[in-house]
N, CA, C and O atoms as a CHARMM CRD file, in Angstrom:
* protein
*
  340
    1    1 MET  N     33.47200 -24.53500  -3.19600 PROA 1      0.00000
    2    1 MET  CA    33.30200 -23.45400  -4.14500 PROA 1      0.00000
    3    1 MET  C     33.37800 -24.13700  -5.60300 PROA 1      0.00000
    4    1 MET  O     32.52000 -23.90200  -6.45300 PROA 1      0.00000
    5    2 LEU  N     34.29500 -24.86200  -5.79300 PROA 2      0.00000
    6    2 LEU  CA    34.46900 -25.39700  -6.98600 PROA 2      0.00000
    7    2 LEU  C     33.79300 -26.28400  -7.44900 PROA 2      0.00000
    8    2 LEU  O     33.90100 -26.46800  -8.66100 PROA 2      0.00000
    9    3 HSD  N     32.90400 -27.10800  -6.70800 PROA 3      0.00000
   10    3 HSD  CA    31.64400 -28.20000  -6.86300 PROA 3      0.00000
   11    3 HSD  C     30.52100 -27.41700  -7.41300 PROA 3      0.00000
   12    3 HSD  O     29.90400 -27.71900  -8.43500 PROA 3      0.00000
   13    4 HSD  N     30.30900 -26.43200  -6.69600 PROA 4      0.00000
   14    4 HSD  CA    29.14400 -25.53800  -7.00600 PROA 4      0.00000
   15    4 HSD  C     29.17300 -24.93400  -8.55300 PROA 4      0.00000
   16    4 HSD  O     28.25700 -24.91900  -9.37500 PROA 4      0.00000
   17    5 SER  N     30.46800 -24.46500  -8.66600 PROA 5      0.00000
   18    5 SER  CA    30.69000 -23.78800 -10.11000 PROA 5      0.00000
   19    5 SER  C     30.73300 -24.78600 -10.97300 PROA 5      0.00000
   20    5 SER  O     29.87000 -24.55500 -11.82000 PROA 5      0.00000
   21    6 LEU  N     31.27700 -25.76700 -11.20200 PROA 6      0.00000
   22    6 LEU  CA    31.21100 -26.93700 -12.15500 PROA 6      0.00000
   23    6 LEU  C     29.64500 -27.50100 -12.30000 PROA 6      0.00000
   24    6 LEU  O     29.11400 -27.84000 -13.35700 PROA 6      0.00000
   25    7 SER  N     29.18700 -27.51200 -11.29600 PROA 7      0.00000
   26    7 SER  CA    27.72200 -28.22100 -11.51500 PROA 7      0.00000
   27    7 SER  C     26.57500 -26.99500 -11.99500 PROA 7      0.00000
   28    7 SER  O     25.72300 -27.38900 -12.79100 PROA 7      0.00000
   29    8 ASN  N     26.51300 -25.81900 -11.64600 PROA 8      0.00000
   30    8 ASN  CA    25.84500 -24.80800 -11.95500 PROA 8      0.00000
   31    8 ASN  C     26.41900 -24.25200 -13.62000 PROA 8      0.00000
   32    8 ASN  O     25.71100 -23.88400 -14.55800 PROA 8      0.00000
   33    9 ALA  N     27.74300 -24.34000 -13.56500 PROA 9      0.00000
   34    9 ALA  CA    28.13100 -24.05300 -15.15500 PROA 9      0.00000
   35    9 ALA  C     27.67100 -25.18700 -16.03100 PROA 9      0.00000
   36    9 ALA  O     27.31000 -24.87400 -17.16600 PROA 9      0.00000
   37   10 ARG  N     27.61900 -26.65500 -15.63100 PROA 10     0.00000
   38   10 ARG  CA    27.12200 -27.71200 -16.34100 PROA 10     0.00000
   39   10 ARG  C     25.58400 -27.58100 -16.73400 PROA 10     0.00000
   40   10 ARG  O     25.07300 -28.04700 -17.75300 PROA 10     0.00000
   41   11 ILE  N     24.94100 -26.85200 -15.72400 PROA 11     0.00000
   42   11 ILE  CA    23.26300 -26.70800 -15.91700 PROA 11     0.00000
   43   11 ILE  C     23.22200 -25.41200 -16.97400 PROA 11     0.00000
   44   11 ILE  O     22.39400 -25.33100 -17.88100 PROA 11     0.00000
   45   12 THR  N     24.12600 -24.53600 -16.74000 PROA 12     0.00000
   46   12 THR  CA    23.85100 -23.47000 -18.12100 PROA 12     0.00000
   47   12 THR  C     24.11700 -23.95700 -19.26900 PROA 12     0.00000
   48   12 THR  O     23.44800 -23.63000 -20.24900 PROA 12     0.00000
   49   13 LEU  N     25.38300 -25.02900 -19.37000 PROA 13     0.00000
   50   13 LEU  CA    25.47400 -25.26100 -20.73900 PROA 13     0.00000
   51   13 LEU  C     24.43400 -26.57500 -21.09500 PROA 13     0.00000
   52   13 LEU  O     24.47800 -26.88800 -22.28500 PROA 13     0.00000
   53   14 GLN  N     23.70600 -27.21800 -20.43300 PROA 14     0.00000
   54   14 GLN  CA    22.82600 -28.06900 -20.61800 PROA 14     0.00000
   55   14 GLN  C     21.66000 -27.13300 -21.30700 PROA 14     0.00000
   56   14 GLN  O     21.19300 -27.35700 -22.42400 PROA 14     0.00000
   57   15 LEU  N     21.33500 -26.22500 -20.59100 PROA 15     0.00000
   58   15 LEU  CA    20.03200 -25.17300 -20.90500 PROA 15     0.00000
   59   15 LEU  C     20.40800 -24.71700 -22.32100 PROA 15     0.00000
   60   15 LEU  O     19.54100 -24.54200 -23.17700 PROA 15     0.00000
   61   16 HSD  N     21.80700 -24.51300 -22.57100 PROA 16     0.00000
   62   16 HSD  CA    22.21300 -23.80100 -24.23200 PROA 16     0.00000
   63   16 HSD  C     21.75200 -24.77400 -25.05600 PROA 16     0.00000
   64   16 HSD  O     21.21100 -24.37900 -26.09000 PROA 16     0.00000
   65   17 ARG  N     21.83500 -26.12700 -24.84000 PROA 17     0.00000
   66   17 ARG  CA    21.47000 -26.92700 -25.75900 PROA 17     0.00000
   67   17 ARG  C     20.02600 -27.05900 -26.28200 PROA 17     0.00000
   68   17 ARG  O     19.72500 -27.75600 -27.25100 PROA 17     0.00000
   69   18 ASP  N     19.25000 -26.40300 -25.62800 PROA 18     0.00000
   70   18 ASP  CA    17.71800 -26.29400 -25.95000 PROA 18     0.00000
   71   18 ASP  C     17.54300 -25.36000 -26.81600 PROA 18     0.00000
   72   18 ASP  O     17.88700 -24.24500 -26.42300 PROA 18     0.00000
   73   19 PRO  N     17.10700 -25.43000 -27.91200 PROA 19     0.00000
   74   19 PRO  CA    16.83200 -24.37700 -28.82300 PROA 19     0.00000
   75   19 PRO  C     15.96000 -23.18700 -28.64800 PROA 19     0.00000
   76   19 PRO  O     16.05400 -22.08300 -29.18600 PROA 19     0.00000
   77   20 ASN  N     14.91800 -23.71800 -27.61600 PROA 20     0.00000
   78   20 ASN  CA    14.14200 -22.66000 -27.02900 PROA 20     0.00000
   79   20 ASN  C     14.63500 -21.79100 -26.03800 PROA 20     0.00000
   80   20 ASN  O     13.88900 -20.91100 -25.60800 PROA 20     0.00000
   81   21 VAL  N     15.86100 -21.91600 -25.58600 PROA 21     0.00000
   82   21 VAL  CA    16.69300 -21.19600 -24.47100 PROA 21     0.00000
   83   21 VAL  C     17.30300 -19.99700 -25.42000 PROA 21     0.00000
   84   21 VAL  O     17.89200 -20.23100 -26.47500 PROA 21     0.00000
   85   22 LEU  N     17.10200 -18.83500 -24.95400 PROA 22     0.00000
   86   22 LEU  CA    17.75500 -17.63700 -25.58900 PROA 22     0.00000
   87   22 LEU  C     18.62700 -17.21700 -24.58100 PROA 22     0.00000
   88   22 LEU  O     19.56800 -16.49600 -24.91500 PROA 22     0.00000
   89   23 PHE  N     18.49600 -17.52100 -23.46500 PROA 23     0.00000
   90   23 PHE  CA    19.56100 -16.84900 -22.50700 PROA 23     0.00000
   91   23 PHE  C     19.49600 -18.03700 -21.25800 PROA 23     0.00000
   92   23 PHE  O     18.46300 -18.67800 -21.06400 PROA 23     0.00000
   93   24 ALA  N     20.77000 -18.24300 -20.42300 PROA 24     0.00000
   94   24 ALA  CA    20.72600 -19.07600 -19.31200 PROA 24     0.00000
   95   24 ALA  C     22.25200 -18.67100 -18.70800 PROA 24     0.00000
   96   24 ALA  O     23.37100 -18.70100 -19.22000 PROA 24     0.00000
   97   25 GLY  N     21.78300 -18.29700 -17.43700 PROA 25     0.00000
   98   25 GLY  CA    23.28100 -17.78000 -16.74600 PROA 25     0.00000
   99   25 GLY  C     22.80200 -18.03600 -15.34300 PROA 25     0.00000
  100   25 GLY  O     21.66500 -18.40200 -15.04700 PROA 25     0.00000
  101   26 TYR  N     23.87300 -17.78600 -14.44800 PROA 26     0.00000
  102   26 TYR  CA    23.60800 -17.71400 -12.73600 PROA 26     0.00000
  103   26 TYR  C     24.73700 -16.90200 -12.43100 PROA 26     0.00000
  104   26 TYR  O     25.67700 -16.63800 -13.18100 PROA 26     0.00000
  105   27 LYS  N     24.52600 -16.47700 -11.08700 PROA 27     0.00000
  106   27 LYS  CA    25.37400 -15.71300 -10.34900 PROA 27     0.00000
  107   27 LYS  C     25.24400 -16.12100  -8.95800 PROA 27     0.00000
  108   27 LYS  O     24.21000 -16.67000  -8.57800 PROA 27     0.00000
  109   28 LEU  N     26.23200 -15.88900  -8.16000 PROA 28     0.00000
  110   28 LEU  CA    26.38500 -16.47900  -6.90500 PROA 28     0.00000
  111   28 LEU  C     26.44000 -14.97700  -6.21800 PROA 28     0.00000
  112   28 LEU  O     27.49100 -14.33700  -6.23800 PROA 28     0.00000
  113   29 PRO  N     25.26800 -14.47000  -5.62600 PROA 29     0.00000
  114   29 PRO  CA    25.40800 -13.50700  -4.66700 PROA 29     0.00000
  115   29 PRO  C     26.49400 -13.15100  -3.62200 PROA 29     0.00000
  116   29 PRO  O     26.95800 -12.02300  -3.45300 PROA 29     0.00000
  117   30 HSD  N     26.83900 -14.29300  -2.93300 PROA 30     0.00000
  118   30 HSD  CA    27.88300 -13.94400  -1.85300 PROA 30     0.00000
  119   30 HSD  C     28.57800 -15.26500  -1.92400 PROA 30     0.00000
  120   30 HSD  O     27.93800 -16.31400  -2.00100 PROA 30     0.00000
  121   31 PRO  N     29.80100 -15.22500  -1.89900 PROA 31     0.00000
  122   31 PRO  CA    30.69300 -16.65400  -1.72700 PROA 31     0.00000
  123   31 PRO  C     30.57300 -17.42400  -0.50600 PROA 31     0.00000
  124   31 PRO  O     30.99700 -18.58000  -0.51900 PROA 31     0.00000
  125   32 LEU  N     29.99000 -16.88700   0.67900 PROA 32     0.00000
  126   32 LEU  CA    29.92300 -17.60900   2.13300 PROA 32     0.00000
  127   32 LEU  C     28.51000 -18.26500   1.86000 PROA 32     0.00000
  128   32 LEU  O     28.40100 -19.39100   2.34600 PROA 32     0.00000
  129   33 GLN  N     27.59500 -17.86600   1.29500 PROA 33     0.00000
  130   33 GLN  CA    26.34000 -18.44900   1.10500 PROA 33     0.00000
  131   33 GLN  C     25.96800 -19.36500   0.00400 PROA 33     0.00000
  132   33 GLN  O     26.53100 -19.00000  -1.02800 PROA 33     0.00000
  133   34 TYR  N     25.32100 -20.29200  -0.15000 PROA 34     0.00000
  134   34 TYR  CA    25.08100 -21.30300  -0.96700 PROA 34     0.00000
  135   34 TYR  C     23.88400 -20.96900  -1.41600 PROA 34     0.00000
  136   34 TYR  O     22.88500 -21.65300  -1.19200 PROA 34     0.00000
  137   35 LYS  N     23.87600 -19.75500  -2.17100 PROA 35     0.00000
  138   35 LYS  CA    22.40700 -19.54900  -2.85400 PROA 35     0.00000
  139   35 LYS  C     22.73100 -19.05800  -4.28200 PROA 35     0.00000
  140   35 LYS  O     23.55700 -18.14800  -4.35500 PROA 35     0.00000
  141   36 ILE  N     22.31700 -19.42700  -5.17000 PROA 36     0.00000
  142   36 ILE  CA    22.57400 -18.90100  -6.58700 PROA 36     0.00000
  143   36 ILE  C     21.33100 -18.52500  -7.28700 PROA 36     0.00000
  144   36 ILE  O     20.25500 -19.00200  -6.92800 PROA 36     0.00000
  145   37 ILE  N     21.42100 -17.73400  -8.22300 PROA 37     0.00000
  146   37 ILE  CA    20.01000 -17.11800  -8.93400 PROA 37     0.00000
  147   37 ILE  C     20.36600 -17.53200 -10.34100 PROA 37     0.00000
  148   37 ILE  O     21.47700 -17.37600 -10.84900 PROA 37     0.00000
  149   38 VAL  N     19.44400 -18.00800 -10.85000 PROA 38     0.00000
  150   38 VAL  CA    19.46400 -18.82700 -12.28100 PROA 38     0.00000
  151   38 VAL  C     18.56500 -17.78100 -13.07300 PROA 38     0.00000
  152   38 VAL  O     17.54000 -17.30900 -12.58100 PROA 38     0.00000
  153   39 ARG  N     18.96300 -17.50600 -14.15100 PROA 39     0.00000
  154   39 ARG  CA    18.45400 -16.57400 -15.03400 PROA 39     0.00000
  155   39 ARG  C     18.25000 -17.35600 -16.36700 PROA 39     0.00000
  156   39 ARG  O     19.25500 -17.78200 -16.93700 PROA 39     0.00000
  157   40 ILE  N     16.90000 -17.59400 -16.95000 PROA 40     0.00000
  158   40 ILE  CA    16.80500 -18.19100 -18.21100 PROA 40     0.00000
  159   40 ILE  C     15.63800 -17.52000 -18.83600 PROA 40     0.00000
  160   40 ILE  O     14.59700 -17.24800 -18.23700 PROA 40     0.00000
  161   41 HSD  N     15.92400 -17.23600 -20.26800 PROA 41     0.00000
  162   41 HSD  CA    15.00000 -16.73900 -21.16200 PROA 41     0.00000
  163   41 HSD  C     14.63400 -17.56200 -21.98500 PROA 41     0.00000
  164   41 HSD  O     15.54700 -18.32800 -22.29300 PROA 41     0.00000
  165   42 THR  N     13.34400 -17.82000 -22.67200 PROA 42     0.00000
  166   42 THR  CA    13.09800 -18.70000 -23.44100 PROA 42     0.00000
  167   42 THR  C     12.14600 -18.21300 -24.43400 PROA 42     0.00000
  168   42 THR  O     11.59400 -17.12400 -24.28000 PROA 42     0.00000
  169   43 THR  N     11.88500 -19.08300 -25.61300 PROA 43     0.00000
  170   43 THR  CA    11.32200 -18.27800 -26.78200 PROA 43     0.00000
  171   43 THR  C      9.80200 -18.64200 -26.24400 PROA 43     0.00000
  172   43 THR  O      9.68800 -19.25000 -25.17900 PROA 43     0.00000
  173   44 SER  N      8.81100 -18.31400 -26.89300 PROA 44     0.00000
  174   44 SER  CA     7.20400 -18.49300 -26.64800 PROA 44     0.00000
  175   44 SER  C      6.82300 -20.02800 -26.60100 PROA 44     0.00000
  176   44 SER  O      5.82000 -20.35500 -25.96700 PROA 44     0.00000
  177   45 GLN  N      7.56000 -20.94500 -27.22600 PROA 45     0.00000
  178   45 GLN  CA     7.45200 -22.44700 -27.20300 PROA 45     0.00000
  179   45 GLN  C      7.71000 -23.06100 -25.95300 PROA 45     0.00000
  180   45 GLN  O      7.30200 -24.19200 -25.69000 PROA 45     0.00000
  181   46 SER  N      8.36500 -22.37000 -25.17900 PROA 46     0.00000
  182   46 SER  CA     8.75100 -22.97500 -23.88300 PROA 46     0.00000
  183   46 SER  C      8.68500 -21.94800 -22.86100 PROA 46     0.00000
  184   46 SER  O      8.63700 -20.75700 -23.16900 PROA 46     0.00000
  185   47 SER  N      8.68200 -22.42600 -21.43200 PROA 47     0.00000
  186   47 SER  CA     8.91000 -21.50900 -20.21400 PROA 47     0.00000
  187   47 SER  C     10.26300 -22.07200 -19.56200 PROA 47     0.00000
  188   47 SER  O     10.68900 -23.20600 -19.78200 PROA 47     0.00000
  189   48 PRO  N     10.92400 -21.06500 -18.67500 PROA 48     0.00000
  190   48 PRO  CA    12.10000 -21.11300 -18.09000 PROA 48     0.00000
  191   48 PRO  C     11.96500 -22.41700 -17.09800 PROA 48     0.00000
  192   48 PRO  O     12.90800 -23.20100 -16.98100 PROA 48     0.00000
  193   49 THR  N     10.90600 -22.56800 -16.49500 PROA 49     0.00000
  194   49 THR  CA    10.55800 -23.71900 -15.74100 PROA 49     0.00000
  195   49 THR  C     10.73500 -24.93700 -16.68200 PROA 49     0.00000
  196   49 THR  O     11.63900 -25.73800 -16.44500 PROA 49     0.00000
  197   50 GLN  N      9.98500 -25.09300 -17.64000 PROA 50     0.00000
  198   50 GLN  CA    10.00400 -26.41000 -18.57000 PROA 50     0.00000
  199   50 GLN  C     11.46900 -26.55000 -18.99200 PROA 50     0.00000
  200   50 GLN  O     11.88800 -27.69400 -19.17000 PROA 50     0.00000
  201   51 ALA  N     12.27500 -25.53600 -19.16800 PROA 51     0.00000
  202   51 ALA  CA    13.53700 -25.52100 -19.86800 PROA 51     0.00000
  203   51 ALA  C     14.77800 -26.11300 -18.56200 PROA 51     0.00000
  204   51 ALA  O     15.72400 -26.88300 -18.73000 PROA 51     0.00000
  205   52 TYR  N     14.43100 -25.58000 -17.58800 PROA 52     0.00000
  206   52 TYR  CA    15.19300 -25.93500 -16.38600 PROA 52     0.00000
  207   52 TYR  C     14.97800 -27.44800 -15.96500 PROA 52     0.00000
  208   52 TYR  O     15.88600 -28.22000 -15.65800 PROA 52     0.00000
  209   53 THR  N     13.57400 -27.75500 -16.00500 PROA 53     0.00000
  210   53 THR  CA    13.19100 -29.24100 -15.71900 PROA 53     0.00000
  211   53 THR  C     13.81000 -30.19700 -16.48200 PROA 53     0.00000
  212   53 THR  O     14.45000 -31.14700 -16.03200 PROA 53     0.00000
  213   54 GLN  N     13.56000 -29.86600 -18.00300 PROA 54     0.00000
  214   54 GLN  CA    14.10500 -30.49300 -18.83500 PROA 54     0.00000
  215   54 GLN  C     15.75300 -30.65800 -18.83600 PROA 54     0.00000
  216   54 GLN  O     16.21500 -31.78100 -19.03800 PROA 54     0.00000
  217   55 ALA  N     16.65000 -29.51800 -18.60500 PROA 55     0.00000
  218   55 ALA  CA    17.93000 -29.73000 -18.43900 PROA 55     0.00000
  219   55 ALA  C     18.27100 -30.55800 -17.10500 PROA 55     0.00000
  220   55 ALA  O     19.20100 -31.34500 -17.28200 PROA 55     0.00000
  221   56 ILE  N     17.82800 -30.55900 -16.05100 PROA 56     0.00000
  222   56 ILE  CA    18.05900 -31.28500 -14.96600 PROA 56     0.00000
  223   56 ILE  C     17.82900 -32.59900 -15.29700 PROA 56     0.00000
  224   56 ILE  O     18.72000 -33.42000 -15.07900 PROA 56     0.00000
  225   57 ASN  N     16.35000 -33.08100 -15.99000 PROA 57     0.00000
  226   57 ASN  CA    16.31300 -34.36100 -16.26100 PROA 57     0.00000
  227   57 ASN  C     17.36200 -35.10400 -16.99400 PROA 57     0.00000
  228   57 ASN  O     17.74100 -36.23600 -16.69300 PROA 57     0.00000
  229   58 ASP  N     17.90500 -34.22600 -18.20000 PROA 58     0.00000
  230   58 ASP  CA    18.76000 -34.58200 -19.35200 PROA 58     0.00000
  231   58 ASP  C     20.18000 -34.95100 -18.64100 PROA 58     0.00000
  232   58 ASP  O     20.79900 -35.98100 -18.90900 PROA 58     0.00000
  233   59 LEU  N     20.54900 -34.12200 -17.84200 PROA 59     0.00000
  234   59 LEU  CA    21.83900 -34.08100 -16.83400 PROA 59     0.00000
  235   59 LEU  C     21.59800 -35.41900 -16.07700 PROA 59     0.00000
  236   59 LEU  O     22.46200 -36.27200 -16.28000 PROA 59     0.00000
  237   60 ASP  N     20.61100 -35.74800 -15.26600 PROA 60     0.00000
  238   60 ASP  CA    20.35400 -36.96000 -14.63900 PROA 60     0.00000
  239   60 ASP  C     20.58800 -38.06600 -15.42900 PROA 60     0.00000
  240   60 ASP  O     21.33500 -38.93600 -14.98100 PROA 60     0.00000
  241   61 LYS  N     20.08400 -38.20000 -16.53700 PROA 61     0.00000
  242   61 LYS  CA    20.22700 -39.33600 -17.48700 PROA 61     0.00000
  243   61 LYS  C     21.72200 -39.23000 -17.88500 PROA 61     0.00000
  244   61 LYS  O     22.33000 -40.27800 -17.66700 PROA 61     0.00000
  245   62 GLU  N     22.28700 -38.47200 -18.28500 PROA 62     0.00000
  246   62 GLU  CA    23.62900 -38.42600 -18.55600 PROA 62     0.00000
  247   62 GLU  C     24.58700 -38.99900 -17.32000 PROA 62     0.00000
  248   62 GLU  O     25.41000 -39.91000 -17.40700 PROA 62     0.00000
  249   63 LEU  N     24.37200 -38.49900 -16.57300 PROA 63     0.00000
  250   63 LEU  CA    24.95600 -38.98800 -15.00600 PROA 63     0.00000
  251   63 LEU  C     24.89900 -40.27500 -14.83500 PROA 63     0.00000
  252   63 LEU  O     25.90200 -40.98100 -14.73200 PROA 63     0.00000
  253   64 GLU  N     23.50500 -40.76700 -14.78300 PROA 64     0.00000
  254   64 GLU  CA    23.41100 -42.36800 -14.83800 PROA 64     0.00000
  255   64 GLU  C     24.03100 -43.13300 -15.92600 PROA 64     0.00000
  256   64 GLU  O     24.34400 -44.31100 -15.75400 PROA 64     0.00000
  257   65 TYR  N     24.21800 -42.54600 -16.99200 PROA 65     0.00000
  258   65 TYR  CA    24.69000 -43.33000 -18.08300 PROA 65     0.00000
  259   65 TYR  C     26.19700 -43.31100 -17.64300 PROA 65     0.00000
  260   65 TYR  O     26.77900 -44.37100 -17.87000 PROA 65     0.00000
  261   66 LEU  N     26.91400 -42.36400 -17.08600 PROA 66     0.00000
  262   66 LEU  CA    28.33400 -42.32100 -16.90000 PROA 66     0.00000
  263   66 LEU  C     28.65300 -43.35000 -15.60100 PROA 66     0.00000
  264   66 LEU  O     29.60800 -44.12700 -15.58400 PROA 66     0.00000
  265   67 LYS  N     27.68400 -43.20400 -14.53600 PROA 67     0.00000
  266   67 LYS  CA    27.73800 -44.23000 -13.41000 PROA 67     0.00000
  267   67 LYS  C     27.65500 -45.80000 -13.89400 PROA 67     0.00000
  268   67 LYS  O     28.35300 -46.69100 -13.40900 PROA 67     0.00000
  269   68 GLN  N     26.74200 -45.97100 -14.86900 PROA 68     0.00000
  270   68 GLN  CA    26.68700 -47.28800 -15.27300 PROA 68     0.00000
  271   68 GLN  C     27.93400 -47.71300 -16.00800 PROA 68     0.00000
  272   68 GLN  O     28.55800 -48.73000 -15.70600 PROA 68     0.00000
  273   69 ALA  N     28.28000 -46.87900 -17.00400 PROA 69     0.00000
  274   69 ALA  CA    29.56500 -47.33900 -17.72800 PROA 69     0.00000
  275   69 ALA  C     30.87300 -47.44800 -16.94200 PROA 69     0.00000
  276   69 ALA  O     31.82600 -48.12500 -17.32700 PROA 69     0.00000
  277   70 PHE  N     30.84800 -46.72600 -15.80300 PROA 70     0.00000
  278   70 PHE  CA    31.90300 -46.90100 -14.87500 PROA 70     0.00000
  279   70 PHE  C     31.92600 -48.13000 -14.36200 PROA 70     0.00000
  280   70 PHE  O     32.84600 -48.93300 -14.51500 PROA 70     0.00000
  281   71 GLU  N     30.78600 -48.33100 -13.66000 PROA 71     0.00000
  282   71 GLU  CA    30.53000 -49.58100 -12.92800 PROA 71     0.00000
  283   71 GLU  C     30.89500 -50.83700 -13.89100 PROA 71     0.00000
  284   71 GLU  O     31.54200 -51.80800 -13.49800 PROA 71     0.00000
  285   72 ASP  N     30.40000 -50.68400 -15.17800 PROA 72     0.00000
  286   72 ASP  CA    30.50100 -52.10200 -15.83800 PROA 72     0.00000
  287   72 ASP  C     31.96900 -52.22000 -15.98700 PROA 72     0.00000
  288   72 ASP  O     32.52000 -53.29500 -15.74700 PROA 72     0.00000
  289   73 GLU  N     32.77500 -50.95700 -16.45300 PROA 73     0.00000
  290   73 GLU  CA    34.36400 -51.27800 -16.89400 PROA 73     0.00000
  291   73 GLU  C     34.87400 -51.71800 -15.44400 PROA 73     0.00000
  292   73 GLU  O     35.67500 -52.64400 -15.31400 PROA 73     0.00000
  293   74 LYS  N     34.34500 -50.97800 -14.32900 PROA 74     0.00000
  294   74 LYS  CA    35.01700 -51.66600 -13.13400 PROA 74     0.00000
  295   74 LYS  C     34.93200 -53.15500 -12.86600 PROA 74     0.00000
  296   74 LYS  O     35.95000 -53.78800 -12.58500 PROA 74     0.00000
  297   75 ASN  N     33.74500 -53.72500 -12.94600 PROA 75     0.00000
  298   75 ASN  CA    33.45300 -54.74500 -13.03100 PROA 75     0.00000
  299   75 ASN  C     34.22700 -55.89100 -14.09500 PROA 75     0.00000
  300   75 ASN  O     34.54500 -57.02700 -13.74100 PROA 75     0.00000
  301   76 ARG  N     34.42600 -55.37300 -15.34000 PROA 76     0.00000
  302   76 ARG  CA    35.05400 -55.88600 -16.10000 PROA 76     0.00000
  303   76 ARG  C     36.51400 -56.12900 -15.65300 PROA 76     0.00000
  304   76 ARG  O     37.05900 -57.21300 -15.86400 PROA 76     0.00000
  305   77 TYR  N     37.26500 -54.89800 -14.90900 PROA 77     0.00000
  306   77 TYR  CA    38.66000 -54.90500 -14.63300 PROA 77     0.00000
  307   77 TYR  C     38.77300 -56.17600 -13.42000 PROA 77     0.00000
  308   77 TYR  O     39.60700 -57.07700 -13.33000 PROA 77     0.00000
  309   78 GLU  N     37.58800 -55.85700 -12.54700 PROA 78     0.00000
  310   78 GLU  CA    37.86600 -56.72000 -11.40500 PROA 78     0.00000
  311   78 GLU  C     37.80300 -58.26600 -11.81200 PROA 78     0.00000
  312   78 GLU  O     38.45700 -59.05600 -11.13100 PROA 78     0.00000
  313   79 ASP  N     37.00800 -58.75800 -12.94700 PROA 79     0.00000
  314   79 ASP  CA    36.83900 -59.91200 -13.26200 PROA 79     0.00000
  315   79 ASP  C     38.07400 -60.40400 -14.11000 PROA 79     0.00000
  316   79 ASP  O     38.35300 -61.60300 -14.09400 PROA 79     0.00000
  317   80 MET  N     38.86400 -59.46500 -14.89100 PROA 80     0.00000
  318   80 MET  CA    40.42200 -59.60800 -15.38600 PROA 80     0.00000
  319   80 MET  C     41.37300 -60.01300 -14.34200 PROA 80     0.00000
  320   80 MET  O     42.36100 -60.72900 -14.50300 PROA 80     0.00000
  321   81 MET  N     40.88700 -59.37100 -13.05100 PROA 81     0.00000
  322   81 MET  CA    42.14500 -59.56800 -12.14700 PROA 81     0.00000
  323   81 MET  C     42.02700 -60.91200 -11.54800 PROA 81     0.00000
  324   81 MET  O     42.94000 -61.71900 -11.36900 PROA 81     0.00000
  325   82 LYS  N     40.57400 -61.06200 -11.21600 PROA 82     0.00000
  326   82 LYS  CA    40.29600 -62.51700 -10.79000 PROA 82     0.00000
  327   82 LYS  C     40.96400 -63.67200 -11.64100 PROA 82     0.00000
  328   82 LYS  O     41.36500 -64.73900 -11.17600 PROA 82     0.00000
  329   83 GLN  N     41.00800 -63.33600 -12.77300 PROA 83     0.00000
  330   83 GLN  CA    41.32500 -64.51800 -13.91100 PROA 83     0.00000
  331   83 GLN  C     43.11300 -64.39000 -13.96400 PROA 83     0.00000
  332   83 GLN  O     43.72300 -65.26200 -14.58300 PROA 83     0.00000
  333   84 GLY  N     43.85300 -63.30100 -13.30400 PROA 84     0.00000
  334   84 GLY  CA    45.09300 -63.42200 -13.44100 PROA 84     0.00000
  335   84 GLY  C     45.72700 -62.38000 -14.30300 PROA 84     0.00000
  336   84 GLY  O     46.94500 -62.20800 -14.31900 PROA 84     0.00000
  337   85 PHE  N     45.03700 -61.81200 -14.89100 PROA 85     0.00000
  338   85 PHE  CA    45.74400 -60.77500 -16.05700 PROA 85     0.00000
  339   85 PHE  C     46.40000 -59.60000 -15.48400 PROA 85     0.00000
  340   85 PHE  O     46.94600 -58.77800 -16.21900 PROA 85     0.00000
């Protein structure tokens, strides 16, 4: 439950970064079913589908950056340990 709440909250936060998104929210109709309803309202310069796709792509890039930064730091730490620090 916590995982889906954090990830869906993160998606709505990412959607709100888009100046063409007027409203973004989600709800979980029933806690025992993994089904969410996402509601997105945009200006005429964008569509909800475009905004959602862009938000997912941006989050994917952020996660890839975090993954790479973590792996780089882990490798740096392992190298230091090999050298006896």
